C-alpha positions in Angstrom: -62.8 18.3 -91.4 -65.5 19.2 -94.9 -67.8 17.5 -95.9 -69.5 16.9 -99.4 -72.9 15.0 -100.3 -74.1 13.9 -103.8 -77.0 12.8 -104.9 -78.3 9.5 -106.5 -77.5 11.3 -109.9 -73.8 12.1 -109.1 -75.2 16.2 -107.7 -72.3 17.8 -105.4 -73.2 19.4 -102.7 -71.6 22.8 -102.0 -69.4 21.8 -100.2 -69.9 21.9 -95.7 -67.0 22.8 -93.0 -67.3 21.0 -89.7 -65.7 20.8 -87.0 -65.9 19.2 -83.9 -63.9 17.5 -80.9 -64.0 13.5 -79.7 -64.7 14.1 -75.8 -62.7 11.3 -74.1 -64.7 8.6 -72.7 -66.4 9.0 -69.4 -64.9 6.6 -67.4 -61.7 7.7 -68.5 -61.8 11.3 -67.7 -59.7 13.3 -65.5 -63.0 13.7 -62.9 -63.7 9.1 -63.2 -60.1 8.7 -62.1 -59.8 11.0 -59.2 -63.3 9.2 -57.9 -61.0 5.7 -59.0 -58.8 6.2 -56.6 -60.8 7.7 -53.5 -62.3 4.8 -53.5 -59.3 3.1 -53.7 -58.4 5.2 -50.7 -62.3 4.2 -48.3 -61.7 0.5 -50.7 -58.3 0.3 -48.7 -58.8 1.6 -45.0 -62.5 0.0 -44.5 -60.1 -2.9 -45.1 -57.5 -1.9 -43.3 -60.0 -1.5 -40.2 -62.2 -4.8 -40.8 -58.0 -6.0 -40.9 -57.9 -4.4 -37.2 -61.2 -5.5 -36.1 -60.9 -9.2 -37.0 -57.2 -9.1 -35.2 -58.3 -7.9 -32.4 -61.2 -10.2 -31.9 -59.1 -12.7 -32.9 -56.3 -11.8 -29.6 -58.8 -11.1 -27.5 -60.8 -15.4 -28.3 -56.9 -16.0 -27.3 -57.2 -14.1 -24.4 -60.4 -16.0 -23.5 -59.3 -19.1 -24.0 -56.0 -18.6 -22.2 -57.9 -17.5 -19.9 -60.3 -19.8 -19.0 -56.8 -22.5 -19.0 -55.5 -20.7 -16.4 -58.6 -20.4 -13.9 -58.8 -24.0 -15.3 -55.4 -25.2 -14.0 -56.0 -23.1 -10.7 -59.4 -24.5 -10.4 -57.3 -28.1 -10.6 -54.2 -27.0 -8.7 -56.7 -25.7 -5.7 -58.4 -29.5 -5.9 -54.8 -31.2 -5.5 -54.6 -29.3 -2.8 -58.0 -29.7 -0.3 -57.5 -33.2 -1.9 -53.9 -33.5 -0.2 -55.6 -30.9 3.0 -58.1 -33.6 3.5 -55.5 -36.7 3.3 -53.2 -34.6 5.4 -55.7 -34.4 7.7 -57.5 -37.7 7.7 -53.5 -39.3 8.3 -53.3 -36.5 11.3 -56.4 -37.1 12.4 -55.5 -41.5 12.4 -52.5 -40.0 14.3 -54.0 -38.7 17.1 -56.9 -41.1 17.6 -54.0 -43.6 17.7 -52.0 -41.7 20.2 -55.4 -40.7 22.2 -55.8 -44.7 22.3 -53.0 -45.4 23.3 -53.4 -42.1 26.1 -56.4 -44.5 27.4 -54.2 -47.6 28.0 -51.7 -45.9 29.4 -53.7 -44.9 32.3 -56.3 -48.3 32.7 -52.7 -50.0 32.3 -51.2 -47.2 35.9 -54.9 -47.4 37.4 -55.3 -51.3 37.2 -51.4 -51.5 38.4 -52.7 -49.0 41.5 -55.3 -51.5 42.6 -53.2 -54.1 42.2 -50.6 -52.3 44.1 -52.7 -50.5 46.1 -50.2 -48.2 49.0 -47.0 -50.4 47.7 -48.0 -48.3 44.4 -46.8 -44.5 45.8 -49.6 -41.4 45.1 -47.0 -39.9 44.5 -46.2 -41.8 41.4 -49.8 -42.6 40.9 -50.9 -38.8 40.7 -48.7 -37.4 38.3 -48.3 -39.8 35.4 -52.5 -39.3 36.2 -52.0 -35.6 35.4 -49.3 -36.3 32.7 -51.9 -38.0 30.9 -54.4 -36.4 31.3 -53.3 -33.0 30.4 -52.7 -34.6 27.6 -56.4 -35.8 27.0 -57.2 -33.1 27.6 -54.8 -30.7 24.9 -57.2 -32.5 22.2 -60.2 -32.2 24.0 -60.6 -35.4 25.2 -62.4 -36.4 28.4 -61.4 -39.1 30.1 -62.0 -40.8 32.8 -60.9 -42.5 35.7 -61.0 -45.5 37.4 -58.4 -44.6 40.5 -58.6 -45.6 43.5 -57.0 -43.3 46.1 
């Protein structure tokens, strides 16, 4: 580039040759572009890692929620089974109690018949029936009382 200076009185100076080069801005340089690309890649990798971490966390929370629900359902099932078994046990117990009461009544009736009929009621039959009633009461661990008069 050539340049000349003119003073206020119109005198011209010698021509001056100067060369210069205009560099691109620092933010548009090759180094900056490489830096931008690397920064973009790092940000994308961090974002990907964050996404994976969030997905795992979400899956873990869903898994825990399913586990809690499963435990709750198991507990409800066990509670229902215990309640059913308790009702079944109560029903069975009542049935056994009624059976025992019936057997005790039968034993009393048998003893009364033996007393009323005396020797007309053979001991063989009386002892057989008395023994069978006692065996059924012993199976259930019920103490037996004898009203027999032999």
